[in-house]
Structures are given as structure tokens and as C-alpha cells.
N, C-alpha and C positions, 0 to 999 in steps of 0.2 A: 382172673388170669393167674395161672400158676407161675412159680418162679422160673421154671424151664421155658415156658412160652414167652415170659417177659425178656429173658436173656436172649432167646432167638430173635425176638423183635428188635431189641437194641443192637444186636450183632448185624442184623440186616440193614438197620438204619445207618450204622457206622460205615458199613461197606458201601452203601449208596453215597454217603457223604465223602468217603475217600475217593470213590470213582469220580464224583463231581469235581473234587479238588484237582485230581489228575488231569481231567479234561480242561479245567481252567488253566492249569500250568502249561499244558500242551498248546492251548490257544495263545497264551502270552508269549511262549517261545516262537510260535509261528509268526506272531505280530512283530516280534523283535527281528527275526530274520528278514521279514518283509521290509521293515524300516531300514535295516542295514543295506539291503539290495537297492532300495530307493536312494539312500544316501550315496552309495557308490555310483549309481547311475547319474545322480544330480551333479557329481563332481565332473563327469565328462560333458554334462550339458552346461556347465558353468561357462559363461562368455569368455572369461579369461583363459580357461583351459582350452576351450575350442579355438580361441584366437592364437594361442601359442602353438597348438597342434597344426593349425592351418598354415601358420608362418613357417613351421618346420618343414611341412610337406612342400610348400612353395619354394623354400630355400633349397631343398634337395633337388627339386625339379629344375630350378634355375642353374644350379651347379652342374647338373647333367647336360643341360642345353648349352651352357657356356663352354664346358669341356669339349662337347661334340663340335660346336661352332669353331672353337679355337683350333682343334685338330684339323678340321676341314680347311680352315683359313691357312694353316701352315702348309698343308699339302698343296693348296692352290698356289700359294706364293712360291713354293719349290718348283711347281710345274711351270709357272710363269718365268721363273729365273732360268730354268733349263731352256725353255723356248727362246727367250731373249738371247741367251748365250749362243744357241745354234744360229739364230738369225745374224748375229754379229760375225760369227765365224765364216759365214758364206758370203759376206759382203766383200768379195774379192774381185768381181768382174772376170773371174777365171774359174771354170768348173773343176779343173784338176787341182787348183790350189784350195778351192772350197772343200773338195773331197779330202785333201791332206789335213785340213783343219778339223773336219769332222772325225777323221780317224784319230787325230790327237785327242779329241774330247773323249772318245770311247776308250782308248788305251790308257789315258790318264785317270780314268774313273770319275770324270766330271759329269757323266750322265748317270743319274741314280735310278731313274724310272726303268724297270726291267724290260717292259714292253718296248719302250722307245729305243733303248739300247740294242735290243734284239733286231728291231727293224732297221736301225742305222747300220748295224754290222752286216745284215743281209744285203742291204743296198750297196754298201762299199765293196762287198765281195763280188757282186754281180755287175758292178758299174763298168761301162766301157770308157776308155780314155776319151776326154773331150766332151763327155756328157755329164748331166747331173745338174741339180739346182745351184744357182749362184745369183747374187744380187750385185748391183753396182756398189763399189766401195764408197765409203763416206766422203772421200776426197773427189769422187767422180773418176778416179784412175784405177786401172787394173793393178793388182798387187805385183804384177810383173815389174812395175816401175817403182814399187815401194818396198819397205822392209817388213817382213813378218816378225813381229816382236815375240812370238812364242818360240821361235828358233831362228837365230841369225848369227852371223859372224862379222866381227869388226876388230878394231884395235881396242886399246884401253887407255884413256886419259886418266890421270890421277886427280881426285877431288879431295879437298880438306874441309869442305863445308860442314858445319855442324858445331856441336858443343865439344870442342877439342879438349881432351884431358891432359894434353902435353903441349909442347911447343910446335905450333903450326904456322908460325909467323913467316916462314920462308916461302910458303905457298901464296902466290899472288892472287888477288881478286877473290879471296875466300870470304864467305859470309858465316855468320854464327847460326844460321838457320838451315833446316832441312824440311822438305814438304811433309815427310813422315816424322811424327814425334812419339816419344815414349807414352803409352796409354795411361800410365799411372802418374808420372811426374810432369807430363806435357813438355818435357825438354827435348831439344833437338838431339839427333843421333850423334854419337861420338865417332868421328871418322878413323880414329886410331884403334878402336876396339871393335866396332860394329861393321861387318862387311856388307856394303850396300851398293846397288847400281843406280844409275841415273838414266831415266827414259824420257823420250820426247813427250811433253805434256799433251799434245793434241793426239798423236797417234796411239798412245797406249790405251786410250778409251775404246778404240775401234775393236780391240781384241778382248774386251771384257775384263781388262786388268784393273787392279786397284793398288793403291799404296799399301805396302806391307806384304804383297804377294811374294812367294819364294822364287828364287832364281838359282839354277844350276849353271856354274861358269866353268869352262874347260879351256886349258891352255894347250894348244896343239904342240908347241915346241917341247915342253917338258912333261906333257901328259898329266898335269896336275888338275884336280877337280876341287872346286871350292863352292860353298853355298852362301847365298846372300839374300837380301830382301830388296824390294823396290823401295828405295829410301828417299829419292829426290827426283825432281822433274826438271827438264831442260827445254830449250826451244825446239821447234819442229825440225826434223831431220838430224837431231842430236843423238847419235848412236855411239855406244862404246865408251862408257865412263864408269869408274868405280872408286870406292873409298880407298884410303891408304891401307886399311886393314885387309880389304879384299885383294888388292894388288900384292901385298906381302904373302898372303896365303897361296897365291898363284905363282909365287917365285919371281915376281917382277920387281924391277928397281922402283923404289918409292922416292927417288930423288926429286926435289921440288922442280928442278929444271929439265932433267933428262929422263925422269922415270916413266913407267908405262911402256906401251908398245904400239906400233902402228897396225899390227895385223895378228891373226892367229888366235883370237879369243872367241870362243863360242858361248853364246848366251841362250839359255833355255828358261823362259819365264812361264811359271805355272799359274794360270788365272784362277781366281777364287781359292787361294791357298793362304790367306792371311793368318798370321800368328795371333794368339791371344795371350795377354799378360805382358810383363816387362820383356823387352827384346834384348836378348843376350847372345853372344857368339855361340854359346853351348846350345841354346834353344834352336838357333838357326841351323846349326850343324846337324842336330838330331832330327828335326822335322824335315830339313832339306834332304837328308839321306833317305828318309821314308818316301818322300815325294819322288825322288829320283828313281828309286826302285819301282815305284808304282808306274812311273812314266815308261819304264822299260829297261832302266839301268844302263850299264856300259855296253851291252849288246845292241840296244837300240841306238845309242850314241854312235857307236862304230858304224852301224848301218847308215845312219844319216851322214856321217863324215865321208864314207865311201861314195855315197850317192851325190854328195856336194862337190 
């Protein structure tokens, strides 16, 4: 074999050897990629990883279900509340009075369901006097013989009940308590600073009212308007009583013996209008003015006064 032939043979052998090594390297790289893929897949098949993933999916599902159920429950409760309020307002034994109460609910914005509000408005617009749904009153009497606590006129007796911040000793038979207390301190209302009214404990429930509901109070004699909260409860038939602070805002005498008045005070109580937070005169005035405007304001008040 010549030198040239030997060189060609060795060259060919080295090329085959190099090709074999390249194939071997390619095989090893393919095996490495396969192992990496298997390792990544095994992580997802790991019981711990699978358990965590399943728990996350289940948690997300439960959160969605809880949110949906909660929203549905809130809507259902709101619907029940509106239906109960309507039923209470037609327990008058008098279809005309029941219609007036329903009209009040609509005008005061106490019916939130748009469809129900539209149906009530249409019914009230087309109703003939003396017709319409009504139920017997809770007392078994027609409201012709009782007082509608959403709008009534009476005098005003002065009360000094509560946590008096000054000298209230001149007011006889006063107590240190009020049915409504401050939500944060649990202390009684201060009759010298907080304007509040007293309603009969039995009757006020019939109209869907609660302690803390706002009240617009009007003095016919001097045309003054004041805002108050339902702050205390009295015996049945006990109408027309307010705190020292309320009487002062209305321009009435607050004398312990001769204060108040026997007539000419109009009370407009707004059901379901409770305040949140510490009850102050400023908060009552601000929120009371908003509710009064929503109720119809001075124009509605004057219409009622002329009608009465």
C-alpha cells in the first residue's frame, strides 16, 4: 500500500470515527432532553404538587360559589325587607290610608326594586278612591282611630331623659336612660345636645320604624324645621315628646314647668333611615336634610299641611 493510499484510508477511518462520535453526542443530548421532560412532568405528577393545585382550584371554586350565594342572599333579604315593609304599611283597615302609605314609600325612595316601584306607581296613579289592598291593623282597629306615625301632628312635651351633660335636676321624673344608645360608647343620649323624639313603644313597630330612624319636626307657629332621631319609647298612645335640644331648635320654651307646647308640631318619621356611627347634632342635621329633600321637601310639607 502506497503512502497515498494509507493516508486516504486513515482519513476515511477518522471521518467515520468523527461521525460516530457526533451521532453519540446527538444521542446523549436527546436522552438529556428526554430526562428533563420526564423530570418536569414528574413534578406535576408529584402528589404534593397535585394536592396543592387541587386545593387551589377547589378554593377558587368555593370562593366563587360563596360570593354568588352571598350576593343572592343579600338580594333575597332586601326583597323580603321591602315586602315586609309594604305589608306593614297596608295594615290600616282603610284602603285610602294604605294607598297614602304606599305613596310615601315610593316618594321617600324606600322601594329599591325598580320593577316593584314601577308597578306601585302605576297602581297608585290608576287607583280609584276607596279601593285597593289593605289589611286589618295590628290593633284590629282602622287607622282612622289611631295615629299614623310617619306623619302626625301633636304638641310637644319636654323630656330630659338620658345622660345629661348639664343641670337637668329641675326636670321631674327624669331617668338616666334612653332606649337608643350611642353605638360606640353604649351611653344614653344627651337631651341637652341631641335632638330626639319619643314614640309609643307598641305603635311604632306597626309602621316599620326602628330606634335611630330620622324624624323631621316642624313648628307651625314660627315655621321652624328641625331634625331629630327616634331616641326613646313611651307608653301606648304617647305622642308628641322631644328632648330639650329639639325643643330649643324649634324655638319652644324649655322651662322645666311650662316649656313645650300643646299643639302645632308636625312629626315626619322616616322608616329605615337609621344613622351609622356616633350620633351627633351635626350628623342628624346633615342626614335629616337629605332625607327631607328625598321625602319631597318643603313643597310636599306644605301640600300635607294644606290637606290637613
